C-alpha positions in Angstrom: -2.6 11.8 5.5 -0.3 9.5 3.6 0.5 6.2 5.2 -0.8 4.7 8.4 -4.1 3.0 9.4 -7.2 4.3 10.9 -9.2 1.1 10.2 -11.4 -0.2 13.0 -10.3 -3.3 15.0 -12.1 -6.5 14.3 -10.2 -7.8 11.3 -11.5 -8.5 7.9 -15.2 -8.7 9.1 -15.0 -5.1 10.4 -13.9 -3.7 7.0 -16.4 -2.5 4.5 -15.7 -1.4 0.9 -15.2 2.2 2.1 -12.5 1.2 4.7 -10.7 -1.0 2.1 -10.7 1.9 -0.4 -9.5 4.4 2.3 -6.6 2.1 3.3 -5.5 1.4 -0.3 -5.8 5.1 -1.2 -3.8 6.1 1.8 -1.1 3.4 1.7 -0.7 2.2 -1.9 -2.0 4.8 -4.4 0.3 7.7 -3.5 3.3 5.6 -4.4 1.8 4.3 -7.6 0.8 7.8 -8.8 4.1 9.4 -7.8 6.4 6.8 -9.5 4.5 6.6 -12.8 6.4 9.4 -14.4 9.7 8.0 -13.2 8.8 4.6 -14.6 8.1 6.1 -18.0 11.5 7.7 -18.0 13.3 4.5 -16.9 11.5 2.6 -19.7 12.6 5.2 -22.3 16.2 5.1 -21.1 16.2 1.3 -20.8 17.2 1.1 -17.1 16.3 2.1 -13.6 15.2 0.9 -10.2 12.3 1.6 -7.9 12.7 0.9 -4.2 9.8 1.0 -1.9 10.3 0.9 1.9 7.2 -0.7 3.2 6.4 -2.5 6.5 7.0 -5.8 8.1 3.2 -6.2 8.0 3.5 -7.0 4.3 4.5 -10.5 5.5 3.4 -10.5 9.2 0.0 -8.7 9.2 -1.9 -8.0 12.4 -5.2 -9.7 11.3 -7.3 -8.2 14.0 -6.4 -4.6 13.4 -4.5 -3.6 10.2 -5.3 -6.2 7.6 -6.1 -3.7 4.9 -2.9 -1.7 5.6 -0.9 -5.0 5.4 -2.5 -5.8 2.0 -1.6 -2.3 0.7 2.0 -2.8 1.8 2.2 -6.3 0.3 0.9 -4.8 -3.0 3.5 -2.1 -2.8 6.2 -4.6 -2.3 5.0 -6.5 -5.3 
């Protein structure tokens, strides 16, 4: 699955390293990996734009349920 959250409720305290990795691999890394070739081409040609459509949770996370998802979306926006 690409995107979404299956993390347990309970906020930060409920997330172990495995859950953090799963959320980042599901919500951030696919975009990073897929745009790398495009970025190389844009650099070579001297112009280009990357637009990511993320989630309102990047600025308004739900701390008791999807904090890792929100962190991934904030990273994607950055």
